[in-house]
C-alpha positions in Angstrom: 0.0 -0.1 0.1 1.3 3.2 -1.0 2.2 6.1 1.6 -0.5 9.0 2.0 0.6 11.9 0.2 0.4 15.3 2.0 -2.4 16.3 -0.4 -4.6 13.6 0.9 -4.5 14.8 4.6 -5.1 18.5 4.1 -8.1 19.9 5.6 -11.0 20.3 3.3 -11.8 23.9 2.4 -15.5 23.6 2.8 -15.6 24.5 6.6 -13.5 27.4 6.1 -16.0 28.9 3.5 -18.7 29.0 6.3 -16.6 31.6 8.0 -16.2 33.8 5.1 -17.6 37.3 5.0 -19.6 36.4 1.7 -21.7 34.0 3.6 -25.6 34.4 3.2 -25.9 35.6 6.9 -23.1 38.3 6.6 -24.8 39.5 3.1 -28.1 39.7 4.7 -26.6 41.7 7.7 -25.1 44.0 5.4 -28.2 44.6 3.3 -30.1 45.4 6.5 -27.6 48.0 7.6 -27.7 49.6 4.1 -31.5 49.6 4.5 -31.4 51.1 7.9 -28.9 53.8 6.6 -31.4 54.7 3.9 -34.4 54.9 6.2 -32.3 56.9 8.7 -31.3 59.5 6.1 -34.9 59.7 4.7 -36.4 60.4 8.2 -33.7 63.1 9.2 -33.4 64.8 5.7 -36.0 66.4 3.7 -35.9 66.5 -0.1 -35.3 69.6 -2.2 -38.6 69.4 -3.9 -39.4 73.2 -3.7 -36.0 74.2 -5.1 -36.4 71.7 -7.9 -39.9 73.1 -8.6 -38.6 76.7 -8.7 -35.7 75.8 -10.9 -37.9 73.9 -13.5 -40.2 76.9 -13.5 -37.5 79.3 -14.1 -36.1 77.0 -17.0 -39.5 76.7 -18.4 -40.2 80.6 -18.4 -36.8 81.0 -20.2 -37.6 78.6 -22.9 -41.2 80.1 -23.3 -39.7 83.7 -23.5 -36.9 82.4 -25.9 -39.4 80.8 -28.2 -41.7 83.8 -28.2 -38.7 86.1 -29.3 -37.9 83.7 -32.0 -41.6 83.6 -33.3 -41.6 87.6 -33.1 -38.5 87.8 -35.0 -39.8 85.5 -37.8 -43.0 87.4 -38.2 -41.0 90.6 -38.3 -42.7 92.1 -35.1 -41.0 94.0 -32.5 -39.2 92.1 -29.7 -40.2 92.0 -26.2 -36.8 92.6 -25.0 -34.2 91.7 -27.5 -34.4 89.7 -30.7 -32.2 86.7 -31.3 -30.1 88.8 -33.7 -29.5 91.5 -31.1 -28.6 88.7 -28.6 -26.1 87.2 -30.9 -24.5 90.5 -31.6 -24.2 91.3 -28.0 -22.6 88.0 -27.2 -20.0 88.5 -30.1 -19.2 92.0 -28.9 -18.7 90.6 -25.3 -16.2 88.0 -26.5 -14.1 90.9 -27.8 -14.5 93.1 -24.8 -11.2 93.7 -22.7 -13.0 94.7 -19.6 -13.9 92.5 -16.7 -17.5 92.3 -17.5 -17.5 89.0 -19.1 -15.2 87.6 -16.4 -17.6 88.8 -13.7 -20.8 87.4 -15.5 -18.9 84.2 -15.9 -17.8 83.7 -12.4 -21.4 84.7 -11.2 -22.8 82.2 -13.4 -20.5 79.4 -12.3 -21.3 80.4 -8.6 -25.0 80.1 -9.1 -24.7 76.7 -10.7 -22.5 75.5 -8.0 -25.1 76.5 -5.4 -27.9 74.8 -7.2 -25.7 71.5 -7.6 -24.9 71.7 -3.8 -28.6 72.2 -2.9 -29.4 69.3 -5.2 -26.8 66.8 -3.5 -27.6 67.8 0.1 -30.8 67.5 1.4 -32.3 69.9 4.1 -32.0 68.5 7.5 -35.0 67.9 9.4 -35.4 68.7 13.2 -34.6 65.1 14.3 -32.1 62.9 15.8 -31.6 59.4 16.0 -31.4 57.0 18.9 -29.0 53.9 18.7 -30.6 50.7 18.0 -29.5 47.8 16.2 -32.8 46.3 15.2 -34.7 49.2 13.9 -34.4 53.1 13.1 -35.5 55.1 16.2 -36.1 58.8 15.2 -36.8 61.4 17.8 -38.1 65.0 17.1 -35.9 67.9 18.5 -39.0 69.2 20.4 -39.1 65.9 22.4 -35.5 66.3 23.2 -36.1 69.9 24.3 -38.8 69.0 26.6 -36.6 66.3 28.2 -33.8 68.6 28.7 -35.9 71.2 30.1 -37.5 69.0 32.7 -34.1 68.1 34.0 -32.7 71.7 33.8 -35.7 73.2 35.8 -35.3 70.5 38.5 -31.5 71.1 38.8 -31.8 74.8 39.0 -35.0 74.9 40.9 -36.6 77.0 38.3 -40.3 77.0 37.3 -40.7 74.8 34.1 -42.6 77.8 32.6 -39.6 79.8 32.9 -37.1 77.2 31.2 -36.7 77.5 27.6 -34.8 74.9 25.6 -33.8 75.1 21.7 -32.4 72.0 20.1 -30.3 72.4 16.9 -28.3 69.8 15.0 -25.4 69.7 17.4 -26.5 72.1 20.5 -29.2 72.2 23.0 -29.4 75.8 24.4 -31.0 76.2 27.8 -32.3 79.6 28.8 -33.5 79.8 32.5 -35.2 83.0 34.3 -34.9 82.3 38.0 -37.0 83.9 40.6 -35.9 87.2 42.0 -33.4 86.6 44.9 -33.0 83.0 44.1 -29.6 82.3 42.5 -29.2 79.3 40.1 -26.2 77.0 40.4 -25.2 77.0 36.6 -22.7 73.9 37.0 -25.6 71.8 38.3 -27.9 72.9 35.4 -25.1 72.1 32.8 -24.4 68.8 34.5 -28.0 67.7 34.4 -28.5 68.6 30.8 -25.4 66.9 29.8 -26.2 63.8 31.6 -29.6 63.5 30.2 -28.2 64.2 26.4 -25.3 61.5 27.3 -27.8 58.8 28.5 -29.9 59.0 25.5 -26.9 59.0 23.2 -28.5 60.9 20.3 -26.9 60.8 16.8 -25.5 63.2 16.0 -24.3 64.0 19.6 -25.8 67.1 21.1 -23.9 69.2 23.7 -25.7 71.7 26.1 -25.1 75.3 27.0 -26.9 77.1 29.5 -27.8 80.8 29.8 -29.2 82.4 33.0 -31.1 85.7 32.8 -29.3 88.5 34.7 -32.6 89.8 36.0 -34.9 87.4 38.0 -38.6 87.1 37.6 -40.8 88.2 40.4 -43.1 85.5 41.6 -41.5 83.0 39.1 
């Protein structure tokens, strides 16, 4: 009987394939993660529908005006603003103009075009934040966050909730307190309470707190 060759005692490759990142379970997990990211972006960003509609209307009006000028010129009637011939002559004269007018117009047109491109690529951010969750997408309105922060800030500063105003933006929670006359507020305690509430929830993106205390108290507050 012949001796066993090294190739005959090697470990089969099938078990190793089960741990590959290309397994069905891994691909399903990656697909779920991509779906969650799309849903999260859709819920935290609004489409630029208004800007797109305005731009489409402006382009449509431009073409309608251009078509009207062409028809009037073909009929031998007076132009509304400038005939196609006059426009062509003006463009030809501009190319031979040594002044900076042409350059300024070109730069302005480029800036306007860049602005529209950026507006189209970046959606407007909604007043919402995300909560970390591996099995779903949890969205919280900024008003709910502001209410929670205001409750903790008013308790820490011993200020009436009606005299506590919280404004939550993308990255910051601005707390404004109006204490009672003759009742000082521990600003450090209020900041700590607000930061603790924000850190416990772990909002995404993260929010930092800033506290502003009115210099003049409110009588009977």
